[in-house]
N, C-alpha and C positions, 0 to 999 in steps of 0.2 A: 705354316704351322708355327714357326718361330715368331711370326708377326702376331699371331693370336696369343701366344704366351707372353710376348712383350706387352701387348695391349692389356692383358689380364694383370700382369705385374704392375703396370702403370696405374691401373684402376685401384689395385690393392694399396699401392704406395700413396695415391691421392686420398684414399679412405683413411689410411693410417695417419697421414698428415692432418686430416680433418679431426680425427679422434685425438691426436696429440694437441691440436689447438684447443679443442673442447676441454681436454683434461687440464691444460694450462689455465684456461679461463676459469674452470671450476676451482682449481687450486688457488688462483688469485682471489676469487670470491671467498673461499674458505679462510684464506690468510687474512683478508679484510675483516671477516666476521670474528676470527680469532683475536685480532688486534682490538676490535671494538669490545669484545668480551673481556679482554685483559684490562682495558681502560675502565670498563664498568666494575670489574672486580676491585681494581685499585681505588676507584671512587667509593665503592661500598665499604671497602676496608678502612678508608680514612673516615668515612661517616660513622662506622662502628666504633672506631677509636675515639672520635669526638663524643659520641653518645656515651661511651663508657667513662670518659673523663668527666662529662657533665653529671653522669649518675654518681660518680665518686664524690664530686663537689656537692651535689644535692644531699647525698648521704651524710657527708660531713656537716653540712648546714643543719640537717635534721637532728643529728646528735647534739649539736650546739643548742638548738632550740629546745630539745628535750631537757638538757641540763638547765637551761634558763627557766623553762617551765617549772621544773622541780624547785629551783631556787625561789621563783616567784610564789609558788604554792607554800613553801616554808615561810616566806616573808609574810604572806597573807595570814597564815595560821598564827604566827607569833604576834602579828599585829592584832588579830582578833582576840588572842589571849590577853594581850596588853590592854586592849579596849575593855574587855570584860572585867579585868582587874580594876581598871580606872573607873568604870561605871559602878562597880561594887564599892570602891573607895568613896565616890561621890555620894552614893546612897547612904553609906555609913556616916559620912560627914553631914548630910542633910538630916539624918536621924539624930545625930549629936546636937545639931543646931535646934531641931524641934524639941528634943528632950531637955536641952538647956533652957529653952524659953519657958517650957512648961514647969520645970523644976523651980527656977528662981524668979520667974515672972519678968525677966529682962527682955528687952527687944532683941530681935535676931542679930542686929548689928553688934550690940554689946556682947552677946553670946559668942559671935564669931570672933570677936577680938580676944576673948579669953581662950579660945582653942589654939593649940600650938602644934608645931610640926611633930612633936613627940607623941601626939595622939594618933599619928598615922603609923601603922605597923611597918617595921623595917623590911618585912619579908616581901612587901609589894614593891615591885620595881618594874619600870617600863624598859623592855629590851630595845636595842638600837633598831631603828627602822630607816636607816640611811639608804637602804636599797630601794625604798619606795619612792616613786616619782615625787619630786619636791614641789610640784604644782598643786598637789592636793593639800588641803588644810587639815592637818592632823594634830594641831597644837593642843595638848591636854589642858593647858591653862585656859584657853578660850572656851573649851567645852565645860570646864568646871565653873567658870564665871557665868556662862550663859545659863547653866542649869541652876546655879545658886541664885541668880537673879529671878528666875522663874519661880522658885519656891519661896523667895523672900517677898515678892510682890503680892 
């Protein structure tokens, strides 16, 4: 009877040992999984921080571009206004040249020599367009000359 009890206890002990080993193995697997998840969380956290930094940087660049866009729109608007004034001035100059030729019968060259700067209204001024790309040819003198040549010929 003692032998049966001893055998029974040994079997229970062996089963407990097997269970203990299984629990330790399961614990080790869970610890490895936990470590991997911790590493993944750390990686994702760094990735998120980097994404937020890039988003902030892009947001800042967007604001700068919006300000630049507004400034360029203002420059274009003022340039268009200046161009319209200049075209109006050229038109009036051409009318004066034409009227001068008809009135006194002189040639257009002689009439243009009689015109002075004082005949140009002082209220017309060209705003600074220094912010516009210097590679574009926006010289008012060249435009006036080319239009004057077209009408004189």
